[in-house]
PDB file of N, CA, C, O and CB in Angstrom:
ATOM      1  N   MET A   1      92.081 112.631 133.087  1.00  0.00           N
ATOM      2  CA  MET A   1      91.298 111.606 133.559  1.00  0.00           C
ATOM      3  C   MET A   1      89.855 112.107 133.589  1.00  0.00           C
ATOM      4  O   MET A   1      89.610 113.253 133.966  1.00  0.00           O
ATOM      5  CB  MET A   1      91.790 111.137 134.900  1.00  0.00           C
ATOM      6  N   SER A   2      88.927 111.291 133.209  1.00  0.00           N
ATOM      7  CA  SER A   2      87.527 111.771 133.250  1.00  0.00           C
ATOM      8  C   SER A   2      86.644 110.522 133.739  1.00  0.00           C
ATOM      9  O   SER A   2      87.018 109.352 133.657  1.00  0.00           O
ATOM     10  CB  SER A   2      87.043 112.341 131.744  1.00  0.00           C
ATOM     11  N   LEU A   3      85.517 110.915 134.216  1.00  0.00           N
ATOM     12  CA  LEU A   3      84.518 109.934 134.638  1.00  0.00           C
ATOM     13  C   LEU A   3      83.614 109.558 133.471  1.00  0.00           C
ATOM     14  O   LEU A   3      83.214 110.410 132.678  1.00  0.00           O
ATOM     15  CB  LEU A   3      83.681 110.482 135.806  1.00  0.00           C
ATOM     16  N   ASP A   4      83.311 108.312 133.385  1.00  0.00           N
ATOM     17  CA  ASP A   4      82.558 107.793 132.263  1.00  0.00           C
ATOM     18  C   ASP A   4      81.753 106.571 132.793  1.00  0.00           C
ATOM     19  O   ASP A   4      82.055 106.001 133.841  1.00  0.00           O
ATOM     20  CB  ASP A   4      83.524 107.401 131.047  1.00  0.00           C
ATOM     21  N   GLU A   5      80.715 106.209 132.003  1.00  0.00           N
ATOM     22  CA  GLU A   5      79.973 104.982 132.318  1.00  0.00           C
ATOM     23  C   GLU A   5      80.882 103.794 132.057  1.00  0.00           C
ATOM     24  O   GLU A   5      81.670 103.817 131.112  1.00  0.00           O
ATOM     25  CB  GLU A   5      78.656 104.874 131.475  1.00  0.00           C
ATOM     26  N   THR A   6      80.785 102.759 132.875  1.00  0.00           N
ATOM     27  CA  THR A   6      81.570 101.579 132.654  1.00  0.00           C
ATOM     28  C   THR A   6      81.065 100.770 131.487  1.00  0.00           C
ATOM     29  O   THR A   6      79.859 100.700 131.247  1.00  0.00           O
ATOM     30  CB  THR A   6      81.589 100.748 133.878  1.00  0.00           C
ATOM     31  N   LYS A   7      81.933 100.186 130.793  1.00  0.00           N
ATOM     32  CA  LYS A   7      81.597  99.387 129.587  1.00  0.00           C
ATOM     33  C   LYS A   7      81.843  97.899 129.928  1.00  0.00           C
ATOM     34  O   LYS A   7      82.471  97.599 130.943  1.00  0.00           O
ATOM     35  CB  LYS A   7      82.476  99.843 128.312  1.00  0.00           C
ATOM     36  N   THR A   8      81.369  97.006 129.117  1.00  0.00           N
ATOM     37  CA  THR A   8      81.553  95.570 129.410  1.00  0.00           C
ATOM     38  C   THR A   8      83.012  95.168 129.309  1.00  0.00           C
ATOM     39  O   THR A   8      83.416  94.198 129.952  1.00  0.00           O
ATOM     40  CB  THR A   8      80.716  94.713 128.455  1.00  0.00           C
ATOM     41  N   GLU A   9      83.834  95.885 128.514  1.00  0.00           N
ATOM     42  CA  GLU A   9      85.236  95.514 128.381  1.00  0.00           C
ATOM     43  C   GLU A   9      86.120  96.116 129.434  1.00  0.00           C
ATOM     44  O   GLU A   9      87.319  95.845 129.494  1.00  0.00           O
ATOM     45  CB  GLU A   9      85.736  95.907 127.051  1.00  0.00           C
ATOM     46  N   ASP A  10      85.509  96.950 130.278  1.00  0.00           N
ATOM     47  CA  ASP A  10      86.272  97.592 131.379  1.00  0.00           C
ATOM     48  C   ASP A  10      86.603  96.573 132.505  1.00  0.00           C
ATOM     49  O   ASP A  10      85.889  95.593 132.718  1.00  0.00           O
ATOM     50  CB  ASP A  10      85.452  98.795 131.972  1.00  0.00           C
ATOM     51  N   ILE A  11      87.660  96.842 133.173  1.00  0.00           N
ATOM     52  CA  ILE A  11      88.002  96.087 134.390  1.00  0.00           C
ATOM     53  C   ILE A  11      87.766  96.937 135.566  1.00  0.00           C
ATOM     54  O   ILE A  11      88.216  98.082 135.588  1.00  0.00           O
ATOM     55  CB  ILE A  11      89.444  95.602 134.381  1.00  0.00           C
ATOM     56  N   ILE A  12      87.054  96.427 136.598  1.00  0.00           N
ATOM     57  CA  ILE A  12      86.740  97.165 137.775  1.00  0.00           C
ATOM     58  C   ILE A  12      87.418  96.526 138.932  1.00  0.00           C
ATOM     59  O   ILE A  12      87.270  95.328 139.174  1.00  0.00           O
ATOM     60  CB  ILE A  12      85.258  97.252 137.994  1.00  0.00           C
ATOM     61  N   LYS A  13      88.200  97.356 139.687  1.00  0.00           N
ATOM     62  CA  LYS A  13      88.861  96.852 140.856  1.00  0.00           C
ATOM     63  C   LYS A  13      88.464  97.742 142.058  1.00  0.00           C
ATOM     64  O   LYS A  13      88.325  98.953 141.884  1.00  0.00           O
ATOM     65  CB  LYS A  13      90.411  96.816 140.644  1.00  0.00           C
ATOM     66  N   GLU A  14      88.286  97.200 143.221  1.00  0.00           N
ATOM     67  CA  GLU A  14      88.015  97.903 144.363  1.00  0.00           C
ATOM     68  C   GLU A  14      89.245  97.787 145.319  1.00  0.00           C
ATOM     69  O   GLU A  14      89.703  96.700 145.670  1.00  0.00           O
ATOM     70  CB  GLU A  14      86.727  97.395 144.981  1.00  0.00           C
ATOM     71  N   ILE A  15      89.748  99.012 145.716  1.00  0.00           N
ATOM     72  CA  ILE A  15      90.902  99.116 146.608  1.00  0.00           C
ATOM     73  C   ILE A  15      90.551 100.031 147.726  1.00  0.00           C
ATOM     74  O   ILE A  15      90.209 101.194 147.510  1.00  0.00           O
ATOM     75  CB  ILE A  15      92.156  99.615 145.874  1.00  0.00           C
ATOM     76  N   GLU A  16      90.633  99.505 148.955  1.00  0.00           N
ATOM     77  CA  GLU A  16      90.374 100.326 150.146  1.00  0.00           C
ATOM     78  C   GLU A  16      89.098 101.122 150.072  1.00  0.00           C
ATOM     79  O   GLU A  16      89.068 102.283 150.481  1.00  0.00           O
ATOM     80  CB  GLU A  16      91.505 101.259 150.372  1.00  0.00           C
ATOM     81  N   GLY A  17      88.013 100.509 149.547  1.00  0.00           N
ATOM     82  CA  GLY A  17      86.726 101.121 149.502  1.00  0.00           C
ATOM     83  C   GLY A  17      86.415 101.981 148.271  1.00  0.00           C
ATOM     84  O   GLY A  17      85.300 102.476 148.109  1.00  0.00           O
ATOM     85  N   TYR A  18      87.426 102.146 147.406  1.00  0.00           N
ATOM     86  CA  TYR A  18      87.238 102.926 146.185  1.00  0.00           C
ATOM     87  C   TYR A  18      87.194 101.988 145.018  1.00  0.00           C
ATOM     88  O   TYR A  18      87.956 101.024 144.945  1.00  0.00           O
ATOM     89  CB  TYR A  18      88.353 103.973 145.999  1.00  0.00           C
ATOM     90  N   SER A  19      86.298 102.275 144.102  1.00  0.00           N
ATOM     91  CA  SER A  19      86.211 101.455 142.868  1.00  0.00           C
ATOM     92  C   SER A  19      86.876 102.224 141.724  1.00  0.00           C
ATOM     93  O   SER A  19      86.628 103.409 141.498  1.00  0.00           O
ATOM     94  CB  SER A  19      84.703 101.109 142.507  1.00  0.00           C
ATOM     95  N   PHE A  20      87.770 101.452 140.987  1.00  0.00           N
ATOM     96  CA  PHE A  20      88.412 102.012 139.822  1.00  0.00           C
ATOM     97  C   PHE A  20      88.072 101.192 138.627  1.00  0.00           C
ATOM     98  O   PHE A  20      88.120  99.963 138.667  1.00  0.00           O
ATOM     99  CB  PHE A  20      89.908 102.095 140.002  1.00  0.00           C
ATOM    100  N   ALA A  21      87.720 101.877 137.539  1.00  0.00           N
ATOM    101  CA  ALA A  21      87.448 101.164 136.270  1.00  0.00           C
ATOM    102  C   ALA A  21      88.400 101.680 135.212  1.00  0.00           C
ATOM    103  O   ALA A  21      88.644 102.880 135.081  1.00  0.00           O
ATOM    104  CB  ALA A  21      85.957 101.353 135.807  1.00  0.00           C
ATOM    105  N   TYR A  22      88.936 100.714 134.452  1.00  0.00           N
ATOM    106  CA  TYR A  22      89.878 101.086 133.365  1.00  0.00           C
ATOM    107  C   TYR A  22      89.679 100.153 132.216  1.00  0.00           C
ATOM    108  O   TYR A  22      89.130  99.061 132.364  1.00  0.00           O
ATOM    109  CB  TYR A  22      91.360 101.044 133.838  1.00  0.00           C
ATOM    110  N   ASP A  23      90.129 100.589 131.064  1.00  0.00           N
ATOM    111  CA  ASP A  23      90.003  99.863 129.816  1.00  0.00           C
ATOM    112  C   ASP A  23      90.908  98.614 129.893  1.00  0.00           C
ATOM    113  O   ASP A  23      92.054  98.707 130.333  1.00  0.00           O
ATOM    114  CB  ASP A  23      90.383 100.779 128.591  1.00  0.00           C
ATOM    115  N   LYS A  24      90.408  97.492 129.481  1.00  0.00           N
ATOM    116  CA  LYS A  24      91.201  96.224 129.510  1.00  0.00           C
ATOM    117  C   LYS A  24      92.485  96.320 128.737  1.00  0.00           C
ATOM    118  O   LYS A  24      93.470  95.668 129.084  1.00  0.00           O
ATOM    119  CB  LYS A  24      90.388  95.074 128.950  1.00  0.00           C
ATOM    120  N   SER A  25      92.493  97.134 127.680  1.00  0.00           N
ATOM    121  CA  SER A  25      93.762  97.279 126.911  1.00  0.00           C
ATOM    122  C   SER A  25      94.964  97.813 127.693  1.00  0.00           C
ATOM    123  O   SER A  25      96.121  97.591 127.335  1.00  0.00           O
ATOM    124  CB  SER A  25      93.527  98.190 125.758  1.00  0.00           C
ATOM    125  N   LEU A  26      94.628  98.555 128.819  1.00  0.00           N
ATOM    126  CA  LEU A  26      95.778  99.040 129.606  1.00  0.00           C
ATOM    127  C   LEU A  26      96.414  97.921 130.401  1.00  0.00           C
ATOM    128  O   LEU A  26      97.586  98.036 130.758  1.00  0.00           O
ATOM    129  CB  LEU A  26      95.350 100.162 130.552  1.00  0.00           C
ATOM    130  N   GLU A  27      95.704  96.845 130.698  1.00  0.00           N
ATOM    131  CA  GLU A  27      96.232  95.762 131.472  1.00  0.00           C
ATOM    132  C   GLU A  27      97.366  95.014 130.688  1.00  0.00           C
ATOM    133  O   GLU A  27      98.249  94.402 131.290  1.00  0.00           O
ATOM    134  CB  GLU A  27      95.087  94.799 131.851  1.00  0.00           C
ATOM    135  N   ASP A  28      97.308  95.088 129.355  1.00  0.00           N
ATOM    136  CA  ASP A  28      98.304  94.471 128.514  1.00  0.00           C
ATOM    137  C   ASP A  28      99.553  95.304 128.476  1.00  0.00           C
ATOM    138  O   ASP A  28     100.613  94.782 128.133  1.00  0.00           O
ATOM    139  CB  ASP A  28      97.772  94.259 127.124  1.00  0.00           C
ATOM    140  N   LEU A  29      99.482  96.634 128.826  1.00  0.00           N
ATOM    141  CA  LEU A  29     100.615  97.551 128.686  1.00  0.00           C
ATOM    142  C   LEU A  29     101.360  97.678 130.009  1.00  0.00           C
ATOM    143  O   LEU A  29     102.581  97.829 129.971  1.00  0.00           O
ATOM    144  CB  LEU A  29     100.138  98.937 128.205  1.00  0.00           C
ATOM    145  N   PHE A  30     100.713  97.628 131.186  1.00  0.00           N
ATOM    146  CA  PHE A  30     101.267  97.932 132.425  1.00  0.00           C
ATOM    147  C   PHE A  30     101.047  96.821 133.450  1.00  0.00           C
ATOM    148  O   PHE A  30      99.944  96.286 133.556  1.00  0.00           O
ATOM    149  CB  PHE A  30     100.717  99.194 132.894  1.00  0.00           C
ATOM    150  N   ASP A  31     102.111  96.464 134.219  1.00  0.00           N
ATOM    151  CA  ASP A  31     101.984  95.510 135.302  1.00  0.00           C
ATOM    152  C   ASP A  31     101.178  96.099 136.454  1.00  0.00           C
ATOM    153  O   ASP A  31     100.252  95.475 136.971  1.00  0.00           O
ATOM    154  CB  ASP A  31     103.360  95.072 135.786  1.00  0.00           C
ATOM    155  N   GLU A  32     101.565  97.353 136.855  1.00  0.00           N
ATOM    156  CA  GLU A  32     100.959  98.009 137.980  1.00  0.00           C
ATOM    157  C   GLU A  32     100.710  99.460 137.635  1.00  0.00           C
ATOM    158  O   GLU A  32     101.478 100.057 136.880  1.00  0.00           O
ATOM    159  CB  GLU A  32     101.834  97.882 139.224  1.00  0.00           C
ATOM    160  N   ILE A  33      99.621 100.055 138.187  1.00  0.00           N
ATOM    161  CA  ILE A  33      99.339 101.402 137.990  1.00  0.00           C
ATOM    162  C   ILE A  33      99.169 102.048 139.357  1.00  0.00           C
ATOM    163  O   ILE A  33      98.497 101.494 140.227  1.00  0.00           O
ATOM    164  CB  ILE A  33      98.124 101.574 137.112  1.00  0.00           C
ATOM    165  N   ASN A  34      99.776 103.224 139.552  1.00  0.00           N
ATOM    166  CA  ASN A  34      99.724 103.934 140.857  1.00  0.00           C
ATOM    167  C   ASN A  34      98.669 105.062 140.708  1.00  0.00           C
ATOM    168  O   ASN A  34      98.753 105.887 139.799  1.00  0.00           O
ATOM    169  CB  ASN A  34     101.184 104.534 141.278  1.00  0.00           C
ATOM    170  N   VAL A  35      97.645 105.071 141.656  1.00  0.00           N
ATOM    171  CA  VAL A  35      96.686 106.073 141.751  1.00  0.00           C
ATOM    172  C   VAL A  35      96.920 106.848 143.030  1.00  0.00           C
ATOM    173  O   VAL A  35      96.907 106.266 144.115  1.00  0.00           O
ATOM    174  CB  VAL A  35      95.311 105.495 141.683  1.00  0.00           C
ATOM    175  N   ASP A  36      97.138 108.171 142.923  1.00  0.00           N
ATOM    176  CA  ASP A  36      97.455 108.978 144.076  1.00  0.00           C
ATOM    177  C   ASP A  36      96.640 110.245 144.079  1.00  0.00           C
ATOM    178  O   ASP A  36      96.312 110.768 143.014  1.00  0.00           O
ATOM    179  CB  ASP A  36      98.924 109.300 144.111  1.00  0.00           C
ATOM    180  N   TYR A  37      96.296 110.763 145.273  1.00  0.00           N
ATOM    181  CA  TYR A  37      95.630 111.989 145.368  1.00  0.00           C
ATOM    182  C   TYR A  37      96.574 113.060 145.697  1.00  0.00           C
ATOM    183  O   TYR A  37      97.308 112.928 146.677  1.00  0.00           O
ATOM    184  CB  TYR A  37      94.565 111.926 146.333  1.00  0.00           C
ATOM    185  N   GLN A  38      96.624 114.177 144.918  1.00  0.00           N
ATOM    186  CA  GLN A  38      97.594 115.209 145.144  1.00  0.00           C
ATOM    187  C   GLN A  38      96.879 116.598 145.354  1.00  0.00           C
ATOM    188  O   GLN A  38      95.846 116.903 144.758  1.00  0.00           O
ATOM    189  CB  GLN A  38      98.589 115.258 143.945  1.00  0.00           C
ATOM    190  N   SER A  39      97.479 117.350 146.191  1.00  0.00           N
ATOM    191  CA  SER A  39      97.019 118.753 146.480  1.00  0.00           C
ATOM    192  C   SER A  39      98.254 119.710 146.353  1.00  0.00           C
ATOM    193  O   SER A  39      99.224 119.585 147.100  1.00  0.00           O
ATOM    194  CB  SER A  39      96.354 118.859 147.979  1.00  0.00           C
ATOM    195  N   SER A  40      98.184 120.645 145.406  1.00  0.00           N
ATOM    196  CA  SER A  40      99.281 121.539 145.228  1.00  0.00           C
ATOM    197  C   SER A  40      98.775 122.891 144.825  1.00  0.00           C
ATOM    198  O   SER A  40      97.561 123.089 144.760  1.00  0.00           O
ATOM    199  CB  SER A  40     100.246 121.006 144.217  1.00  0.00           C
ATOM    200  N   TRP A  41      99.650 123.836 144.551  1.00  0.00           N
ATOM    201  CA  TRP A  41      99.289 125.103 144.091  1.00  0.00           C
ATOM    202  C   TRP A  41      98.537 125.044 142.731  1.00  0.00           C
ATOM    203  O   TRP A  41      97.775 125.951 142.398  1.00  0.00           O
ATOM    204  CB  TRP A  41     100.509 125.940 143.998  1.00  0.00           C
ATOM    205  N   PHE A  42      98.758 124.008 141.991  1.00  0.00           N
ATOM    206  CA  PHE A  42      98.135 123.850 140.726  1.00  0.00           C
ATOM    207  C   PHE A  42      96.748 123.310 140.797  1.00  0.00           C
ATOM    208  O   PHE A  42      96.006 123.355 139.815  1.00  0.00           O
ATOM    209  CB  PHE A  42      98.935 123.005 139.900  1.00  0.00           C
ATOM    210  N   GLY A  43      96.381 122.796 141.948  1.00  0.00           N
ATOM    211  CA  GLY A  43      95.017 122.214 142.099  1.00  0.00           C
ATOM    212  C   GLY A  43      95.098 120.916 142.898  1.00  0.00           C
ATOM    213  O   GLY A  43      96.143 120.504 143.401  1.00  0.00           O
ATOM    214  N   LYS A  44      93.899 120.295 142.979  1.00  0.00           N
ATOM    215  CA  LYS A  44      93.794 119.027 143.684  1.00  0.00           C
ATOM    216  C   LYS A  44      93.171 118.032 142.754  1.00  0.00           C
ATOM    217  O   LYS A  44      92.384 118.374 141.871  1.00  0.00           O
ATOM    218  CB  LYS A  44      92.974 119.158 144.986  1.00  0.00           C
ATOM    219  N   GLY A  45      93.569 116.693 142.984  1.00  0.00           N
ATOM    220  CA  GLY A  45      92.966 115.683 142.170  1.00  0.00           C
ATOM    221  C   GLY A  45      93.780 114.459 142.142  1.00  0.00           C
ATOM    222  O   GLY A  45      94.849 114.385 142.748  1.00  0.00           O
ATOM    223  N   PHE A  46      93.290 113.500 141.446  1.00  0.00           N
ATOM    224  CA  PHE A  46      93.945 112.176 141.366  1.00  0.00           C
ATOM    225  C   PHE A  46      94.968 112.219 140.219  1.00  0.00           C
ATOM    226  O   PHE A  46      94.762 112.881 139.202  1.00  0.00           O
ATOM    227  CB  PHE A  46      92.878 111.011 141.135  1.00  0.00           C
ATOM    228  N   SER A  47      96.004 111.537 140.405  1.00  0.00           N
ATOM    229  CA  SER A  47      96.991 111.315 139.362  1.00  0.00           C
ATOM    230  C   SER A  47      97.146 109.795 139.102  1.00  0.00           C
ATOM    231  O   SER A  47      97.100 108.989 140.032  1.00  0.00           O
ATOM    232  CB  SER A  47      98.358 111.956 139.764  1.00  0.00           C
ATOM    233  N   VAL A  48      97.323 109.444 137.877  1.00  0.00           N
ATOM    234  CA  VAL A  48      97.525 108.033 137.552  1.00  0.00           C
ATOM    235  C   VAL A  48      98.767 107.895 136.791  1.00  0.00           C
ATOM    236  O   VAL A  48      98.992 108.597 135.805  1.00  0.00           O
ATOM    237  CB  VAL A  48      96.369 107.451 136.774  1.00  0.00           C
ATOM    238  N   SER A  49      99.647 106.933 137.262  1.00  0.00           N
ATOM    239  CA  SER A  49     100.929 106.760 136.598  1.00  0.00           C
ATOM    240  C   SER A  49     101.322 105.356 136.625  1.00  0.00           C
ATOM    241  O   SER A  49     101.025 104.671 137.604  1.00  0.00           O
ATOM    242  CB  SER A  49     101.992 107.594 137.216  1.00  0.00           C
ATOM    243  N   PRO A  50     102.006 104.835 135.572  1.00  0.00           N
ATOM    244  CA  PRO A  50     102.423 103.456 135.551  1.00  0.00           C
ATOM    245  C   PRO A  50     103.656 103.302 136.475  1.00  0.00           C
ATOM    246  O   PRO A  50     104.514 104.182 136.548  1.00  0.00           O
ATOM    247  CB  PRO A  50     102.737 102.997 134.087  1.00  0.00           C
ATOM    248  N   LEU A  51     103.707 102.177 137.160  1.00  0.00           N
ATOM    249  CA  LEU A  51     104.907 101.891 138.058  1.00  0.00           C
ATOM    250  C   LEU A  51     105.918 101.164 137.151  1.00  0.00           C
ATOM    251  O   LEU A  51     107.118 101.370 137.327  1.00  0.00           O
ATOM    252  CB  LEU A  51     104.510 100.959 139.398  1.00  0.00           C
ATOM    253  N   ASN A  52     105.502 100.344 136.211  1.00  0.00           N
ATOM    254  CA  ASN A  52     106.382  99.716 135.265  1.00  0.00           C
ATOM    255  C   ASN A  52     105.579  99.321 134.041  1.00  0.00           C
ATOM    256  O   ASN A  52     104.361  99.163 134.117  1.00  0.00           O
ATOM    257  CB  ASN A  52     107.086  98.501 135.886  1.00  0.00           C
ATOM    258  N   SER A  53     106.244  99.166 132.933  1.00  0.00           N
ATOM    259  CA  SER A  53     105.486  98.766 131.750  1.00  0.00           C
ATOM    260  C   SER A  53     106.013  97.417 131.215  1.00  0.00           C
ATOM    261  O   SER A  53     107.128  96.992 131.517  1.00  0.00           O
ATOM    262  CB  SER A  53     105.577  99.869 130.648  1.00  0.00           C
ATOM    263  N   LYS A  54     105.172  96.780 130.423  1.00  0.00           N
ATOM    264  CA  LYS A  54     105.558  95.475 129.837  1.00  0.00           C
ATOM    265  C   LYS A  54     106.252  95.679 128.510  1.00  0.00           C
ATOM    266  O   LYS A  54     106.979  94.802 128.043  1.00  0.00           O
ATOM    267  CB  LYS A  54     104.323  94.562 129.649  1.00  0.00           C
ATOM    268  N   GLY A  55     106.032  96.833 127.896  1.00  0.00           N
ATOM    269  CA  GLY A  55     106.610  97.052 126.516  1.00  0.00           C
ATOM    270  C   GLY A  55     107.952  97.737 126.598  1.00  0.00           C
ATOM    271  O   GLY A  55     108.385  98.145 127.676  1.00  0.00           O
ATOM    272  N   GLY A  56     108.611  97.864 125.462  1.00  0.00           N
ATOM    273  CA  GLY A  56     109.927  98.533 125.425  1.00  0.00           C
ATOM    274  C   GLY A  56     109.730  99.996 125.100  1.00  0.00           C
ATOM    275  O   GLY A  56     108.665 100.428 124.659  1.00  0.00           O
ATOM    276  N   ASN A  57     110.778 100.730 125.331  1.00  0.00           N
ATOM    277  CA  ASN A  57     110.819 102.174 124.992  1.00  0.00           C
ATOM    278  C   ASN A  57     111.577 102.413 123.706  1.00  0.00           C
ATOM    279  O   ASN A  57     112.509 101.676 123.384  1.00  0.00           O
ATOM    280  CB  ASN A  57     111.465 102.984 126.126  1.00  0.00           C
ATOM    281  N   CYS A  58     111.200 103.395 123.000  1.00  0.00           N
ATOM    282  CA  CYS A  58     111.908 103.775 121.747  1.00  0.00           C
ATOM    283  C   CYS A  58     112.954 104.805 122.038  1.00  0.00           C
ATOM    284  O   CYS A  58     113.652 105.251 121.127  1.00  0.00           O
ATOM    285  CB  CYS A  58     110.928 104.317 120.685  1.00  0.00           C
TER     286      CYS A  58
END
């Protein structure tokens, strides 16, 4: 995950005081996305994972 300038095709959502921007093409692939903050021996940071997808698996 990286920080970037928002683009006109980005979707911006505010959740509990935090703003998240993501590419509109992701909205077609996933119903919901989970954003979590993790701290472990490997480091600290945000993780992003899909809760479910709209497409099929191969």
